TIRO-2110 file (N, C-alpha, C; in Angstrom, 1 decimal):
// TIRO-2110
-2.5, -8.9, -11.9, N, 1, A
-3.2, -9.6, -12.4, CA, 1, A
-4.5, -9.9, -11.6, C, 1, A
-4.5, -10.1, -10.3, N, 2, A
-5.5, -10.2, -9.4, CA, 2, A
-6.5, -9.2, -9.5, C, 2, A
-6.0, -8.0, -9.4, N, 3, A
-6.9, -6.7, -9.5, CA, 3, A
-7.6, -6.5, -10.9, C, 3, A
-6.7, -6.9, -12.0, N, 4, A
-7.3, -6.8, -13.1, CA, 4, A
-8.5, -7.9, -13.4, C, 4, A
-8.3, -9.0, -12.7, N, 5, A
-9.4, -10.1, -12.8, CA, 5, A
-10.5, -9.6, -12.1, C, 5, A
-10.4, -9.1, -11.1, N, 6, A
-11.3, -8.5, -10.1, CA, 6, A
-12.2, -7.4, -10.9, C, 6, A
-11.7, -6.5, -11.5, N, 7, A
-12.3, -5.4, -12.3, CA, 7, A
-13.0, -6.1, -13.4, C, 7, A
-12.4, -7.2, -14.1, N, 8, A
-13.2, -7.7, -15.3, CA, 8, A
-14.5, -8.3, -14.8, C, 8, A
-14.5, -8.9, -13.6, N, 9, A
-15.7, -9.7, -13.4, CA, 9, A
-16.7, -8.9, -12.3, C, 9, A
-16.2, -7.8, -12.0, N, 10, A
-17.1, -7.0, -11.1, CA, 10, A
-16.6, -5.5, -11.5, C, 10, A
-17.6, -4.9, -12.7, N, 11, A
-17.2, -3.7, -13.2, CA, 11, A
-17.2, -2.5, -12.2, C, 11, A
-18.0, -2.6, -11.1, N, 12, A
-18.0, -1.6, -10.0, CA, 12, A
-16.9, -1.6, -9.2, C, 12, A
-16.0, -2.8, -9.2, N, 13, A
-14.8, -2.7, -8.4, CA, 13, A
-15.0, -3.1, -7.0, C, 13, A
-16.1, -3.5, -6.6, N, 14, A
-16.7, -3.7, -5.1, CA, 14, A
-15.9, -5.0, -4.7, C, 14, A
-15.3, -5.9, -5.4, N, 15, A
-14.6, -7.0, -5.0, CA, 15, A
-13.3, -6.7, -4.5, C, 15, A
-12.8, -5.5, -4.7, N, 16, A
-11.4, -5.0, -4.7, CA, 16, A
-11.1, -5.1, -3.2, C, 16, A
-9.8, -5.3, -3.0, N, 17, A
-9.3, -5.2, -1.4, CA, 17, A
-9.5, -3.8, -0.8, C, 17, A
-9.6, -3.8, 0.4, N, 18, A
-9.8, -2.6, 1.1, CA, 18, A
-8.3, -1.9, 1.4, C, 18, A
-7.4, -2.6, 1.5, N, 19, A
-5.9, -2.2, 1.8, CA, 19, A
-4.8, -3.0, 0.9, C, 19, A
-3.8, -2.3, 0.3, N, 20, A
-3.0, -3.1, -0.4, CA, 20, A
-1.6, -2.8, 0.3, C, 20, A
-0.9, -3.9, 0.6, N, 21, A
0.5, -3.9, 1.0, CA, 21, A
1.5, -4.1, 0.1, C, 21, A
2.4, -3.0, -0.3, N, 22, A
3.1, -3.2, -1.5, CA, 22, A
4.7, -3.2, -1.2, C, 22, A
5.4, -4.2, -1.6, N, 23, A
6.7, -4.3, -1.6, CA, 23, A
7.3, -3.5, -2.6, C, 23, A
8.3, -2.7, -2.6, N, 24, A
8.9, -1.9, -3.6, CA, 24, A
9.9, -2.8, -4.4, C, 24, A
10.4, -3.9, -4.0, N, 25, A
11.3, -4.6, -4.7, CA, 25, A
10.8, -6.0, -5.2, C, 25, A
9.7, -6.1, -5.8, N, 26, A
9.0, -7.2, -6.1, CA, 26, A
9.6, -7.5, -7.5, C, 26, A
9.4, -8.9, -7.9, N, 27, A
10.1, -9.3, -9.2, CA, 27, A
9.2, -9.0, -10.2, C, 27, A
9.5, -8.9, -11.6, N, 28, A
8.8, -8.7, -12.7, CA, 28, A
8.3, -7.1, -12.7, C, 28, A
7.4, -6.8, -12.0, N, 29, A
6.9, -5.4, -12.1, CA, 29, A
7.1, -4.9, -10.5, C, 29, A
8.0, -3.8, -10.3, N, 30, A
8.5, -3.4, -8.9, CA, 30, A
7.3, -2.6, -8.3, C, 30, A
7.5, -2.3, -7.1, N, 31, A
6.4, -1.9, -6.3, CA, 31, A
6.0, -0.3, -6.8, C, 31, A
6.9, 0.4, -7.3, N, 32, A
6.9, 1.7, -7.8, CA, 32, A
6.0, 1.7, -9.0, C, 32, A
6.3, 0.8, -10.0, N, 33, A
5.5, 0.6, -11.2, CA, 33, A
4.1, 0.4, -10.9, C, 33, A
4.1, -0.7, -9.9, N, 34, A
2.5, -1.2, -9.6, CA, 34, A
1.7, 0.1, -9.0, C, 34, A
2.4, 0.8, -8.2, N, 35, A
1.7, 2.1, -7.5, CA, 35, A
1.4, 3.0, -8.7, C, 35, A
2.2, 3.2, -9.6, N, 36, A
1.7, 4.0, -10.8, CA, 36, A
0.5, 3.4, -11.5, C, 36, A
0.5, 2.2, -11.7, N, 37, A
-0.7, 1.5, -12.3, CA, 37, A
-1.9, 1.5, -11.6, C, 37, A
-1.7, 1.5, -10.2, N, 38, A
-3.0, 1.5, -9.4, CA, 38, A
-3.6, 2.9, -9.5, C, 38, A
-3.0, 3.9, -9.5, N, 39, A
-3.2, 5.3, -9.4, CA, 39, A
-3.7, 5.7, -11.0, C, 39, A
-3.5, 4.9, -11.8, N, 40, A
-4.0, 5.1, -13.3, CA, 40, A
-5.4, 4.8, -13.6, C, 40, A
-5.7, 3.6, -12.6, N, 41, A
-7.2, 3.0, -12.8, CA, 41, A
-8.0, 3.7, -11.7, C, 41, A
-9.0, 4.4, -12.3, N, 42, A
-10.0, 5.0, -11.4, CA, 42, A
-10.7, 4.1, -10.3, C, 42, A
-11.0, 3.0, -10.8, N, 43, A
-11.7, 1.9, -9.8, CA, 43, A
-10.8, 1.6, -8.8, C, 43, A
-9.4, 1.8, -8.9, N, 44, A
-8.4, 1.3, -7.9, CA, 44, A
-7.8, 2.2, -7.0, C, 44, A
-7.8, 3.6, -7.6, N, 45, A
-7.2, 4.7, -7.1, CA, 45, A
-7.6, 4.9, -5.6, C, 45, A
-8.7, 4.7, -5.1, N, 46, A
-9.3, 5.0, -3.9, CA, 46, A
-8.8, 3.8, -3.0, C, 46, A
-8.2, 2.7, -3.2, N, 47, A
-7.6, 1.9, -2.2, CA, 47, A
-6.2, 2.4, -1.6, C, 47, A
-6.2, 2.4, -0.3, N, 48, A
-5.1, 2.9, 0.4, CA, 48, A
-3.9, 1.8, 0.0, C, 48, A
-2.9, 2.4, -0.4, N, 49, A
-1.7, 1.4, -0.3, CA, 49, A
-0.6, 1.7, 0.4, C, 49, A
0.0, 0.8, 1.2, N, 50, A
0.9, 1.0, 2.1, CA, 50, A
2.3, 0.3, 1.8, C, 50, A
3.3, 1.0, 1.7, N, 51, A
4.6, 0.5, 1.3, CA, 51, A
5.4, -0.1, 2.4, C, 51, A
5.8, -1.5, 2.2, N, 52, A
6.6, -2.1, 3.2, CA, 52, A
8.0, -2.2, 2.3, C, 52, A
9.1, -1.8, 2.9, N, 53, A
10.4, -1.9, 2.4, CA, 53, A
11.5, -2.1, 3.3, C, 53, A
12.7, -2.5, 2.9, N, 54, A
13.7, -2.5, 3.7, CA, 54, A
14.5, -1.2, 3.6, C, 54, A
14.1, -0.4, 2.7, N, 55, A
14.6, 0.9, 2.6, CA, 55, A
14.2, 2.0, 3.7, C, 55, A
14.9, 2.9, 4.1, N, 56, A
14.5, 3.9, 5.1, CA, 56, A
14.9, 5.3, 4.3, C, 56, A
15.2, 5.2, 3.1, N, 57, A
15.8, 6.4, 2.5, CA, 57, A
14.5, 7.5, 2.4, C, 57, A
14.8, 8.8, 2.9, N, 58, A
13.8, 9.7, 2.9, CA, 58, A
13.4, 10.1, 1.5, C, 58, A
14.2, 10.1, 0.5, N, 59, A
13.8, 10.4, -0.8, CA, 59, A
12.7, 9.4, -1.3, C, 59, A
13.0, 8.2, -1.2, N, 60, A
12.1, 7.1, -1.6, CA, 60, A
10.7, 7.2, -1.0, C, 60, A
10.9, 7.6, 0.4, N, 61, A
9.5, 7.8, 1.1, CA, 61, A
8.8, 8.9, 0.6, C, 61, A
9.3, 9.9, 0.3, N, 62, A
8.8, 11.2, -0.3, CA, 62, A
8.2, 10.8, -1.7, C, 62, A
8.9, 10.1, -2.5, N, 63, A
8.5, 9.8, -3.9, CA, 63, A
7.2, 8.8, -3.7, C, 63, A
7.2, 7.9, -3.0, N, 64, A
6.1, 7.1, -3.1, CA, 64, A
5.0, 7.7, -2.3, C, 64, A
5.1, 8.6, -1.5, N, 65, A
4.0, 9.2, -1.0, CA, 65, A
3.5, 10.3, -2.0, C, 65, A
4.4, 10.9, -2.8, N, 66, A
3.8, 11.8, -3.9, CA, 66, A
3.2, 10.9, -4.9, C, 66, A
3.6, 9.7, -5.1, N, 67, A
3.0, 8.8, -6.2, CA, 67, A
1.5, 8.2, -5.8, C, 67, A
1.2, 8.4, -4.5, N, 68, A
0.0, 8.0, -4.0, CA, 68, A
-0.2, 7.1, -2.9, C, 68, A
1.1, 6.7, -2.3, N, 69, A
0.9, 5.7, -1.2, CA, 69, A
0.5, 6.5, 0.1, C, 69, A
-0.3, 5.6, 0.8, N, 70, A
-0.7, 6.5, 2.1, CA, 70, A
0.2, 6.4, 3.3, C, 70, A
1.0, 5.2, 3.3, N, 71, A
2.2, 5.2, 4.3, CA, 71, A
3.4, 4.4, 3.7, C, 71, A
4.4, 4.5, 4.6, N, 72, A
5.6, 3.8, 4.2, CA, 72, A
6.2, 3.1, 5.5, C, 72, A
6.4, 2.0, 5.6, N, 73, A
7.0, 1.3, 6.7, CA, 73, A
8.3, 0.5, 6.4, C, 73, A
9.3, 0.6, 7.1, N, 74, A
10.5, -0.5, 7.0, CA, 74, A
10.1, -1.8, 7.6, C, 74, A
10.4, -2.8, 6.9, N, 75, A
10.0, -4.2, 7.2, CA, 75, A
10.7, -4.5, 8.8, C, 75, A
10.0, -5.0, 9.5, N, 76, A
10.5, -5.3, 10.9, CA, 76, A
11.4, -6.4, 10.7, C, 76, A
12.4, -6.5, 11.7, N, 77, A
13.4, -7.6, 11.6, CA, 77, A
12.9, -8.8, 12.4, C, 77, A
11.9, -8.6, 13.5, N, 78, A
11.4, -9.6, 14.2, CA, 78, A
10.0, -10.1, 14.0, C, 78, A
9.7, -11.3, 14.4, N, 79, A
8.3, -11.7, 14.3, CA, 79, A
7.3, -10.9, 15.0, C, 79, A
7.7, -10.5, 16.1, N, 80, A
7.1, -9.6, 17.1, CA, 80, A
6.8, -8.3, 16.4, C, 80, A
8.0, -7.8, 15.8, N, 81, A
7.8, -6.5, 15.1, CA, 81, A
6.7, -6.6, 13.8, C, 81, A
6.7, -7.9, 13.3, N, 82, A
5.7, -7.8, 12.2, CA, 82, A
4.3, -7.8, 12.6, C, 82, A
4.2, -8.7, 14.0, N, 83, A
2.8, -8.5, 14.5, CA, 83, A
2.4, -7.1, 15.1, C, 83, A
3.2, -6.4, 15.6, N, 84, A
3.0, -5.1, 15.9, CA, 84, A
2.5, -4.1, 14.7, C, 84, A
3.3, -4.3, 13.5, N, 85, A
3.1, -3.8, 12.4, CA, 85, A
1.8, -4.1, 11.8, C, 85, A
1.3, -5.2, 11.9, N, 86, A
-0.1, -5.6, 11.4, CA, 86, A
-1.1, -5.1, 12.3, C, 86, A
-1.0, -4.9, 13.5, N, 87, A
-1.8, -4.4, 14.5, CA, 87, A
-2.1, -2.9, 14.0, C, 87, A
-0.8, -2.2, 13.9, N, 88, A
-0.9, -0.8, 13.4, CA, 88, A
-1.6, -0.7, 12.1, C, 88, A
-1.5, -1.5, 11.3, N, 89, A
-2.1, -1.4, 9.9, CA, 89, A
-3.6, -1.5, 10.1, C, 89, A
-4.0, -2.4, 10.9, N, 90, A
-5.5, -2.5, 11.2, CA, 90, A
-6.1, -1.3, 11.7, C, 90, A
-5.4, -0.7, 12.7, N, 91, A
-5.9, 0.4, 13.2, CA, 91, A
-5.9, 1.7, 12.3, C, 91, A
-4.9, 1.7, 11.4, N, 92, A
-4.6, 2.8, 10.4, CA, 92, A
-5.8, 2.5, 9.3, C, 92, A
-6.3, 1.4, 9.0, N, 93, A
-7.3, 1.1, 8.0, CA, 93, A
-8.6, 1.8, 8.5, C, 93, A
-8.9, 1.4, 9.7, N, 94, A
-10.0, 1.8, 10.6, CA, 94, A
-10.1, 3.4, 10.8, C, 94, A
-9.0, 3.8, 11.1, N, 95, A
-9.0, 5.3, 11.7, CA, 95, A
-8.6, 6.3, 10.8, C, 95, A
-8.0, 6.0, 9.6, N, 96, A
-7.4, 7.0, 8.9, CA, 96, A
-8.0, 7.1, 7.4, C, 96, A
-8.3, 8.4, 7.1, N, 97, A
-8.7, 8.6, 5.8, CA, 97, A
-8.0, 9.7, 5.0, C, 97, A
-6.8, 10.0, 5.5, N, 98, A
-5.9, 11.0, 4.9, CA, 98, A
-4.6, 10.6, 4.8, C, 98, A
-4.0, 10.7, 3.7, N, 99, A
-2.6, 10.3, 3.4, CA, 99, A
-1.5, 10.8, 4.5, C, 99, A
-1.8, 12.0, 5.1, N, 100, A
-0.7, 12.4, 6.0, CA, 100, A
-0.9, 11.8, 7.4, C, 100, A
-1.8, 11.0, 7.7, N, 101, A
-1.9, 10.3, 9.0, CA, 101, A
-1.5, 9.1, 9.0, C, 101, A
-0.3, 8.6, 9.8, N, 102, A
0.2, 7.2, 9.9, CA, 102, A
-0.4, 6.5, 11.1, C, 102, A
-0.3, 5.3, 11.2, N, 103, A
-0.8, 4.5, 12.3, CA, 103, A
0.1, 4.7, 13.3, C, 103, A
-0.3, 4.4, 14.7, N, 104, A
0.6, 4.8, 15.8, CA, 104, A
1.8, 3.4, 15.7, C, 104, A
3.0, 3.8, 16.1, N, 105, A
4.0, 2.7, 16.1, CA, 105, A
4.3, 2.2, 17.5, C, 105, A
END
């Protein structure tokens, strides 16, 4: 809903986020469906999407990458792990322009 409002008010899409963190198991519309919707909208397709999930399933990782996600990370179990992940995501956003390149862990 936020992204649709953003696009309605700014037809160029300039107000859109620079990075989207997406949980696969969201209520109502899950992350897989959200990723498909993001890829369908030309003004949103360029935004890097990083998946955060409790899953470590190789097929799930491959499927989200094929659907357009730039990276896939398992949710950290500790607060420090979360801080480390956030730091990595900042580095990734600044240093990576290709889907194949993941941030350092």
